[in-house]
Structures are given as C-alpha cells and as structure tokens.
C-alpha positions in Angstrom: -12.5 -11.4 7.3 -9.9 -10.0 4.9 -7.1 -12.1 3.5 -5.2 -9.2 2.1 -2.3 -9.6 4.5 0.5 -12.0 3.6 -0.4 -15.5 4.9 2.1 -17.8 6.4 2.0 -21.4 5.2 1.0 -23.8 7.9 0.3 -27.5 7.9 -3.4 -26.7 8.3 -3.4 -24.5 5.2 -1.5 -27.2 3.2 -4.1 -29.8 4.3 -6.9 -27.5 3.4 -5.4 -26.9 -0.1 -5.0 -30.6 -0.6 -8.7 -31.2 0.4 -9.9 -28.4 -2.0 -7.7 -29.7 -4.8 -8.9 -33.3 -4.4 -12.6 -32.2 -4.3 -12.2 -30.0 -7.4 -10.4 -32.7 -9.3 -13.1 -35.3 -8.4 -15.8 -32.9 -9.6 -13.8 -32.2 -12.8 -13.5 -35.9 -13.5 -17.3 -36.3 -13.0 -17.9 -33.4 -15.4 -15.5 -34.9 -18.0 -17.3 -38.2 -17.9 -20.5 -36.3 -18.8 -19.1 -34.4 -21.7 -17.8 -31.1 -22.9 -20.9 -29.1 -21.9 -20.6 -30.4 -18.3 -16.9 -29.4 -18.2 -17.7 -25.9 -19.4 -20.5 -25.6 -16.8 -18.2 -26.9 -14.1 -15.5 -24.3 -15.0 -17.9 -21.4 -15.2 -19.6 -22.4 -11.9 -16.2 -22.7 -10.2 -15.1 -19.3 -11.5 -18.4 -17.8 -10.3 -18.0 -19.3 -6.8 -14.4 -18.1 -6.6 -15.5 -14.6 -7.5 -18.3 -14.7 -4.9 -15.8 -15.9 -2.3 -13.5 -13.0 -3.1 -16.3 -10.6 -2.5 -17.3 -12.3 0.8 -13.6 -12.2 2.0 -13.2 -8.5 1.4 -13.7 -6.5 4.6 -13.8 -3.2 2.7 -13.7 -2.0 -0.9 -10.0 -1.6 -1.0 -9.5 -5.2 -0.1 -11.1 -6.5 -3.3 -8.1 -5.6 -5.5 -5.4 -7.5 -3.5 -7.7 -10.5 -3.1 -8.4 -10.5 -6.8 -4.7 -10.1 -7.7 -3.8 -13.1 -5.4 -6.6 -15.2 -6.9 -5.5 -14.4 -10.5 -1.9 -15.2 -9.7 -3.1 -18.6 -8.3 -5.3 -19.2 -11.4 -2.4 -18.5 -13.8 0.0 -20.6 -11.8 -2.5 -23.5 -11.9 -3.0 -23.1 -15.7 0.8 -23.2 -16.1 1.1 -26.3 -14.0 -1.8 -28.0 -15.9 -0.2 -27.2 -19.2 3.1 -28.7 -18.0 1.4 -31.8 -16.6 -0.6 -32.5 -19.7 2.4 -31.7 -21.9 0.2 -29.6 -24.2 2.5 -27.7 -26.5 1.4 -24.2 -25.7 3.8 -21.5 -24.7 2.4 -19.6 -21.7 3.9 -16.4 -20.7 3.0 -14.9 -17.3 3.6 -11.2 -16.9 4.3 -10.2 -13.3 4.4 -6.6 -12.2 6.5 -5.8 -9.2 
C-alpha cells in the first residue's frame, strides 16, 4: 500500500484530514492541561506513530524516501502555520529542493 504516487485531493481526503486534525488537537489540549511533560510525551509519541505509519505504508524499500520526504514537508508546513497562528516572533526558513 504505497502512497508514493501523487495523490489527488478529494472530498474524502479533506474530511479525513479534518478528522485527524481535530483528534490531534483534542489530544494536544488534553496534554497541555496536564503539563509540559505530557506535551513532550504527546509530541514524541505522535512522531513515533507517524514514523511507524511511514514504514507500514512503504511497499518496498525505495518507497520509504518519498514517503518520508512528503511527511517532512507536511511537518514543516504545519510548523510554519502554527508559528504564524500563534504569532511567535520566530523566522522560519524552509528550504525546498526541486
């Protein structure tokens, strides 16, 4: 089940993205309410699960790189959006290689 090919956006994908986002933000809020150590654990566990899912999604060794690249791009885009949303005064430069 490789996701290395270019995916077309569909209403189902957008709905799934919204559901995942809502779930993750709810869990983040719960962790925040429990303190910094819980937030760090939540973020580490989320990263671990994402990495595990990348490995599960790869149909062959050569699929890991493209899946990881796409996931890192999404991670950095999310970080940029979060920084803009919270108005944290950090300059974030994303380097993209064509």
